[in-house]
C-alpha positions in Angstrom: 0.0 0.0 0.0 1.3 3.4 -1.0 2.3 5.7 1.9 0.9 9.4 1.6 2.8 12.0 3.6 1.3 15.1 4.9 2.5 18.0 2.8 2.6 21.5 4.6 5.1 24.1 3.9 5.2 26.5 6.8 8.3 28.4 5.7 6.7 31.8 5.7 5.0 31.3 9.2 8.3 30.1 10.7 10.2 33.1 9.2 7.6 35.4 10.4 7.9 34.1 14.0 11.7 34.3 14.0 11.5 37.8 12.6 9.1 38.9 15.4 11.3 37.2 18.2 14.3 39.1 16.7 12.6 42.4 16.6 11.1 41.9 20.1 14.2 40.4 21.6 12.9 37.3 23.2 14.2 33.7 22.8 12.7 30.7 21.0 12.6 27.0 22.1 12.5 25.0 18.8 10.2 21.9 19.1 9.5 19.3 16.5 7.9 16.2 18.0 9.2 16.7 21.5 10.7 13.3 21.5 14.3 14.6 22.6 13.1 16.6 25.5 15.3 14.5 27.8 18.4 15.9 26.1 20.0 19.0 27.3 18.8 21.6 29.8 15.4 22.9 29.7 14.9 26.3 27.9 13.0 29.2 29.2 11.6 30.6 26.0 8.5 30.8 23.7 8.0 27.6 21.7 8.7 27.7 17.9 6.6 24.7 16.6 8.2 23.0 13.6 6.2 19.8 13.7 3.7 20.8 11.2 6.2 21.7 8.5 6.1 18.4 6.7 6.5 16.6 3.5 8.9 15.2 0.9 10.2 18.1 -1.2 12.1 15.9 -3.7 12.8 12.2 -3.9 14.6 10.3 -6.8 15.1 6.6 -5.7 17.5 6.1 -8.7 19.7 8.9 -7.1 19.5 7.5 -3.5 18.7 11.0 -2.4 15.7 12.5 -0.6 14.9 16.1 0.6 12.4 16.3 3.2 10.9 19.1 5.6 12.1 19.0 9.1 8.6 18.3 10.7 8.1 15.1 8.9 8.4 12.1 11.2 11.0 9.5 10.9 8.3 6.8 10.9 6.5 8.3 7.8 9.7 9.0 5.9 11.0 5.4 6.6 7.7 4.0 5.3 8.0 6.0 2.1 11.6 5.1 1.6 10.9 1.4 2.3 8.3 1.3 -0.7 11.5 1.7 -2.9 13.7 -0.5 -1.0 15.8 2.1 0.5 16.4 3.4 4.1 18.3 5.9 6.4 21.4 3.7 7.3 22.3 5.5 10.5 19.2 4.0 12.2 17.4 6.8 13.9 14.8 6.1 16.8 11.3 6.6 16.0 10.3 7.2 19.6 6.7 6.1 19.2 6.3 7.9 16.0 7.2 11.3 17.4 10.7 11.7 16.3 11.1 14.2 13.4 13.7 14.7 10.7 14.8 18.0 12.2 15.1 16.5 15.7 17.0 13.6 14.5 19.7 16.0 12.8 19.7 18.5 15.6 20.2 15.8 18.2 22.9 13.9 16.1 21.8 10.5 17.6 22.4 7.3 15.6 21.3 3.8 16.3 23.1 0.5 16.9 24.3 0.4 13.2 26.5 3.5 13.5 29.9 2.0 14.1 29.7 0.1 10.7 27.9 2.5 8.3 28.5 6.0 9.8 26.6 8.6 11.8 23.7 11.0 11.1 26.3 13.6 10.1 27.8 11.4 7.4 24.3 11.2 5.5 23.4 14.8 5.4 24.2 16.2 2.1 22.6 19.6 2.8 20.0 21.5 4.5 18.0 24.8 4.6 18.1 26.8 7.8 16.5 29.9 9.2 19.4 31.8 10.7 19.5 34.1 13.7 19.2 37.2 11.5 15.9 35.7 10.0 17.4 34.7 6.7 16.3 31.3 5.1 19.6 30.0 3.6 20.5 26.8 1.7 23.7 25.0 2.6 25.3 22.2 0.8 22.7 20.7 -1.6 22.5 17.1 -2.9 26.3 16.7 -3.2 29.0 17.1 -0.5 30.5 20.5 -0.4 31.7 23.2 1.9 30.1 26.8 2.1 31.9 29.9 3.3 34.5 28.0 5.2 32.0 25.7 7.1 30.2 22.7 6.1 27.1 24.2 7.9 24.8 21.4 7.0 27.0 19.0 8.9 27.5 21.4 11.7 23.6 21.2 12.3 24.0 17.5 13.2 24.2 17.6 17.2 23.9 21.3 17.4 20.4 20.9 19.4 18.9 23.9 17.5 21.4 26.3 18.9 22.6 27.4 15.5 19.3 27.8 13.6 16.0 26.5 12.7 16.4 23.4 10.3 13.6 23.6 7.7 14.7 21.0 5.1 17.2 18.2 5.0 18.7 16.2 2.1 19.8 12.8 3.0 22.0 10.2 1.3 20.3 6.8 1.3 21.2 3.2 1.0 19.4 0.0 -0.3 17.8 -2.2 2.2 20.1 -5.1 2.9 19.1 -8.3 1.1 19.3 -10.3 4.4 19.4 -9.5 8.0 20.1 -12.0 10.7 20.6 -11.8 14.5 22.3 -14.2 17.0 22.9 -14.5 20.7 26.0 -16.1 22.2 26.7 -16.9 25.8 30.3 -15.7 26.7 32.3 -13.4 29.0 33.1 -9.7 28.3 36.5 -10.7 27.4 35.5 -13.4 25.1 33.1 -11.1 23.3 35.8 -8.6 22.7 38.0 -11.2 21.2 35.2 -12.7 19.1 34.3 -9.1 17.6 37.9 -8.6 16.8 38.2 -11.9 15.0 34.9 -11.4 13.1 35.9 -7.9 12.1 39.2 -9.1 10.8 37.4 -11.7 8.7 35.1 -8.8 7.3 31.9 -10.4 8.5 28.8 -8.2 7.7 28.2 -7.0 11.2 25.9 -4.3 11.6 25.2 -4.5 15.6 27.1 -5.8 18.5 25.7 -5.5 22.1 27.1 -7.2 25.3 24.7 -7.7 28.1 23.9 -10.1 30.8 26.8 -12.5 30.0 25.7 -12.6 26.3 26.9 -11.2 23.0 24.1 -10.0 20.6 25.2 -9.6 17.0 23.2 -8.5 13.9 24.5 -9.3 10.4 23.2 -7.6 7.2 24.1 -7.8 3.7 23.9 -10.3 0.7 22.5 -13.8 1.2 25.8 -15.5 0.7 27.8 -13.3 3.0 25.3 -13.4 5.9 24.9 -17.3 5.5 28.7 -17.9 5.6 29.0 -15.7 8.7 26.2 -17.3 10.5 27.7 -20.8 9.9 30.9 -19.6 11.5 29.4 -17.6 14.4 26.8 -20.0 15.5 24.7 -19.1 18.7 21.1 -19.0 19.3 18.5 -17.1 17.2 17.8 -13.7 18.6 14.4 -12.9 20.0 12.1 -11.0 17.6 12.2 -7.1 17.9 15.5 -7.0 20.1 17.2 -4.7 17.7 14.3 -2.4 17.3 13.9 -2.3 21.1 17.6 -1.3 21.5 17.1 1.4 18.9 14.1 2.7 20.6 15.6 2.4 24.0 12.7 0.2 25.3 14.6 -3.0 26.3 13.8 -4.0 30.0 17.2 -2.5 31.0 16.0 1.0 30.0 12.9 0.8 32.3 15.0 1.1 35.4 14.0 4.3 37.2 17.7 5.4 37.8 19.1 8.2 35.5 20.3 6.9 32.2 23.8 7.8 30.8 25.1 7.5 27.3 28.9 7.1 27.4 31.0 7.3 24.2 34.4 6.0 24.7 37.5 5.1 22.6 37.2 2.0 20.5 40.2 0.5 22.4 39.0 1.5 25.8 39.7 -1.2 28.6 37.2 -2.8 30.9 35.7 -0.4 33.3 33.9 -1.0 36.5 31.0 1.4 36.1 29.1 2.3 39.1 25.7 0.9 38.1 24.4 -1.5 35.4 25.8 -1.2 32.1 25.2 -2.3 28.4 28.0 -2.2 25.9 26.8 -1.2 22.5 28.6 -0.4 19.3 31.0 -3.2 19.9 32.2 -1.7 23.0 32.5 2.0 22.1 29.1 3.1 23.6 28.1 2.3 27.1 24.5 2.7 28.2 24.6 3.2 32.1 21.9 3.1 34.7 23.3 4.8 37.9 22.7 6.9 40.9 26.4 7.8 41.1 27.4 11.5 41.2 27.7 13.2 37.9 31.3 14.2 38.6 32.4 10.6 38.9 30.7 9.4 35.7 32.2 12.3 33.7 35.6 11.5 35.1 35.4 7.9 34.3 34.3 8.5 30.7 37.2 11.1 30.2 39.7 8.3 31.5 38.3 6.1 28.7 39.0 8.8 26.1 35.2 9.7 25.7 32.5 11.7 27.3 29.2 11.1 29.1 25.8 12.6 28.3 23.0 12.4 31.0 19.6 11.4 29.5 17.0 13.4 31.7 14.5 11.9 34.0 11.4 12.9 35.7 13.2 15.2 38.0 16.1 16.5 36.1 17.1 17.6 32.6 19.9 15.8 30.9 23.2 17.5 30.1 26.4 17.1 28.2 29.9 17.0 29.6 31.7 20.4 29.9 33.7 21.4 26.9 37.3 22.3 27.2 38.1 26.1 26.8 39.4 26.0 23.2 36.3 23.9 22.1 33.9 26.2 23.9 35.6 29.2 22.2 34.9 27.6 18.8 31.2 27.0 19.6 30.8 30.7 20.7 32.3 31.8 17.6 29.8 29.6 15.5 27.0 31.0 17.6 28.1 34.5 16.8 28.0 33.8 13.1 24.7 32.1 12.9 22.8 33.4 15.9 24.4 36.6 17.1 21.2 37.7 18.9 21.2 34.3 20.9 17.6 33.6 20.3 17.6 30.0 19.5 17.5 27.3 22.2 19.6 29.4 24.6 21.4 27.2 27.2 19.9 24.0 25.8 23.5 22.6 25.5 25.7 25.0 27.5 25.3 28.4 29.2 25.9 31.2 26.8 25.1 29.2 23.7 
């Protein structure tokens, strides 16, 4: 059955609201579907609703490129792409159908497939943005290129709406894998590390690797023959249905624990860490999901020791926040903010004070 997406261009309305905010000097809190409210600090500002700015602007399946308005939900876009056997490789969460294209890019969050195919930023070809001086500008396009010294379209990935209002995004797509299979193997953490090193050296078509509860969960995607050969060598038990979708959506039983949730990115070669709480090792070990009541300072310090950083996902009593940036990086962020949002009206303080 054909998927029909809503088609509403609210560019003029959004521009008018930004112009008014700029003229009257009040800040704006950008909101799409509200599915990422757990990220960053709360923003005391008037809400700029982008969720009704929807629809596919341009899609040529033969070119593996789609341009879509930022309020379009990831669920609707994925369904439309699936009709042509294509998908967003970085595996964004749908969050009960609320996640939008703009929110996915602004948060920069990628799913379990990220280490093997790349991140959100790697698949953004271009975007249109309303800047802090109320101009609607196009950056990039449908090919990779830099603009005015900055690859602004990629800078939007992970900026949490602090640099501008994303109105359109052009994504590079890939064909859906011909075969997908998942297995579960009982082993120790050290055994799982050695197995993954071996399988990667043999170029097995891995697209997911999570260690939890004395078991290694792996997913393989690719051609029929390559996946079949890898499965014969890997063995293990067939994974329960929906496991990888639940991991993507952070809905596994692990995530229902009431303790704060931390997302810890660490170096690929990081050693074993005794985390203060319960942990899942995703991305083949370079991403740790941590449920812990430990002090923030302790978790941030441990993450830094592993060559990475920790992000707190907010809960019912506290907004999540990011690790503090080093002074040179903060200076660079301030300079970007000065260029794209000099009046500082977009999502002030969502990531860091002063941004």
